[in-house]
C-alpha positions as CSV (number, residue, x, y, z in Angstrom):
1,M,-13.6,-18.2,43.7
2,S,-10.7,-16.5,42.2
3,K,-11.6,-13.0,40.8
4,M,-11.2,-13.7,37.2
5,I,-12.9,-16.9,36.7
6,Q,-16.3,-15.9,38.3
7,N,-19.4,-16.4,36.6
8,L,-20.9,-13.5,34.5
9,E,-24.4,-13.4,34.8
10,R,-26.6,-10.6,33.0
11,V,-29.6,-8.8,33.8
12,R,-32.8,-10.2,31.9
13,Y,-35.5,-7.9,30.9
14,F,-38.7,-8.7,29.8
15,F,-41.2,-7.1,29.1
16,G,-43.6,-5.7,31.9
17,K,-40.4,-5.6,34.2
18,L,-40.3,-2.5,36.7
19,I,-36.6,-1.2,36.0
20,S,-34.5,0.2,38.6
21,V,-31.3,2.1,39.1
22,E,-29.5,-1.1,40.2
23,D,-30.4,-2.9,37.2
24,F,-28.7,-0.5,35.1
25,Q,-25.8,-0.1,37.1
26,E,-25.9,-4.4,37.0
27,E,-25.9,-4.2,33.5
28,Q,-23.0,-1.8,33.0
29,S,-20.9,-4.4,35.5
30,Y,-21.6,-7.2,33.8
31,F,-20.5,-5.3,30.4
32,L,-17.2,-4.3,32.4
33,N,-16.3,-7.5,33.4
34,H,-16.8,-8.9,30.1
35,L,-14.0,-7.0,28.6
36,R,-12.1,-7.1,31.4
37,R,-11.9,-11.0,31.5
38,R,-11.3,-11.0,27.5
39,N,-8.7,-8.3,27.5
40,R,-7.1,-10.2,30.4
41,F,-7.3,-13.9,28.6
42,L,-6.6,-12.4,25.1
43,H,-4.7,-9.9,25.4
44,G,-2.6,-10.6,28.3
45,W,0.9,-12.2,28.4
46,G,1.9,-15.8,27.2
47,V,-0.4,-18.4,25.8
48,I,-4.3,-17.8,25.7
49,A,-5.9,-19.0,28.9
50,G,-7.6,-22.5,28.5
51,L,-5.4,-23.9,25.8
């Protein structure tokens, strides 16, 4: 699968869940990848991807 066209999956928090360091790292990774994807598709060269 292409590096830019990957499924991003958020960490789902719920009441009573034990949160670990990996959960916070995964959450930060999700948001960084989300921003990178948006910046690449909207602010990159040429026509917006998907049109």
